N, C-alpha and C positions, 0 to 999 in steps of 0.2 A: 426840197434835191429839185429845180427846175429840170425837165422835160430831157433835151440833151446832156443833161449828165446821171438819168436814169435808163439812160441807151448808150450813152458809151459804158458806163458799170456793170451793165447785164452784158455788151459786147466782153468787156477784157474778164471775166470769170467764167464769158463761154471758152478764151483762148486756151487752146491747149497750153501755151505757155505759164497760162496763170496756174490749171488744176496739178499740173505736174508740175508748182512753185510749191504750188498750197499743200500737196501729198509731201514734198521737199521734208518741208519747215514741220511739219507734222512727221515725220518721219525721224527726223537730230529730234524732236522735243523729248522725242520717246526714248528714241536713242541715247541720250543728257540722263530721260529722270531712270532708267533700266540698271539690269545687272547682265547689257547682252557679251561686254570684252574680259575674258579670262585674266587679261595680263596687263601693265603697263604701256607696253608695245602694241596688242590686237589692242587698245581704247584709243589710243594717240591715230592708230594705221584706219579703227573704222569714222576715226572725227575726219581726217582728212578725209574721205572715201562719201563722209557725209557733207562738209563745207567745199572741196567742189563740185559738187553736184546742185546745194545751195546757190554759190557765189558765179555761175551761169546760167545757173536758170535766173537771177537773179538782175542779170547782167539785161535778160532776156522781155525780161513785163511791161511794159506802159504804164507810162508817168500819169493820169488824173491829172485835169485843168485845179480843180480844187476840191480842199472836203466837204462836208455839211455840215450847215450853225451849228449843227443838231452833236451835244456833248454824250459822251457816254463817262462812267465813270468808271473803267475797267480793269484793272487793277491787280499786279501777282500779288497772293499774299506775300508777305512781307520773312514772314518762317519759314514757310514751302520754299521760297527763291532762297534764304541762306541752305537751306537742309540741303537741295542741291547744288549751290556754291560747295560745298564741306566735301560731296557722294565726285561733283567734277571734281578738286585740288586729295581727296583719294584716293584716283586711278590711273591719276599722270603722273606721281613718287615723281622717275626725274627727271621728265620731261616736261619740263615748266619752264624757264626761263629759257632769253634769248636775248639779239642786240636783228635792233632794226635802225636803217635810216628812216627816218622820221617822213623826209618828202625825199624821196633819189633823182625830184627831179631838176631840184633847186640848182640857180646857179650861182651857191655862192660858195668858195672855199667851204668857213666852216658849218654847215650842214651838221644839224643835231645826230645824234648815234643815241637809241632810247633802248630803252634797258625793254621787254618785251614777257607776257606771260600769258603760256596759253589757260591758263583757268583764269583771267579775264577778259580774255577773246572767247574764251567757251564761254562761259559767263552773260556776257553782252550780250554773243547774237540771240544763244538762251532765250533770254530775256522779251529783250525787242520781238523776236517769233514768239512767244510766247505771247503778249502782250495781243496784236496783231488777230494771231489766230483767236483770239476769249474774244474780240471783240469783230470778228467772223464770224463768230457761233452762233449771240445777238439773229435773231427774228429783223431788226429790221432791216429796212435797205438804208438808209444812212447812216448806223452800224456802218452795213457791208461798204457800204462806200470808204466812207473811213481807212477803213483794216486794209481796199487796195489801196489807198493813199497813201495809208501808213508802212505799209509793204512797201512797198518801193521804192516811199521818199528815205527813210528808214537806212534801207539795201543803200541807196546812193550815197547818204552825206552824216555815214557812221561805220554798221558795222562791216562792212564791204571790204574794208580798211583790218578791221579786223579775220575779219576771213581771210584774205588776201596774206595778209604776214601768219599768221596764223597755219594754214595748207604749206608757205615758202619754211620756217621752223617748224615745223612736224616732217618735209623732206627733210631737211637737213639732220633733222632728233633719229630716222628710223636713217639713214644714210652711214652714219654712226656704228648703230647700231647691230650693222651687220658681220 
């Protein structure tokens, strides 16, 4: 890793934005893995609170120029991940499926309406965060550099959309349930 990247990584890791994001990511993963919510409504409400925090903090993170050349084979255990997905599905109850416009900024009249699934949203966010947290927990500075890059890149290119759609869907689920 070039010296300039090491300095940049250490500067990013030292920011309040990054440390707050790491804390929020850990709390979200712990929430998904635990029995904190007693009812499906409470589960989606708490999920929304976690997602609002993650979305806000994800937007504030800095993007590093590049990942390290070093490769790390850090993956979630697939069996454990499948158990986590089932655990999410069990707690969602009827708060699961919703409709959304895939890209509301498109200028085409035939903008596609898509079937969304909170199970998929919450699971995808969990998987991206958990894998990056596992990578970040390694002692190697190259692993930390890759994890810092992964956190922001994965947010910007994939799970921010899941997060925004889930926040909106949960809003309407909770409004209907009043």
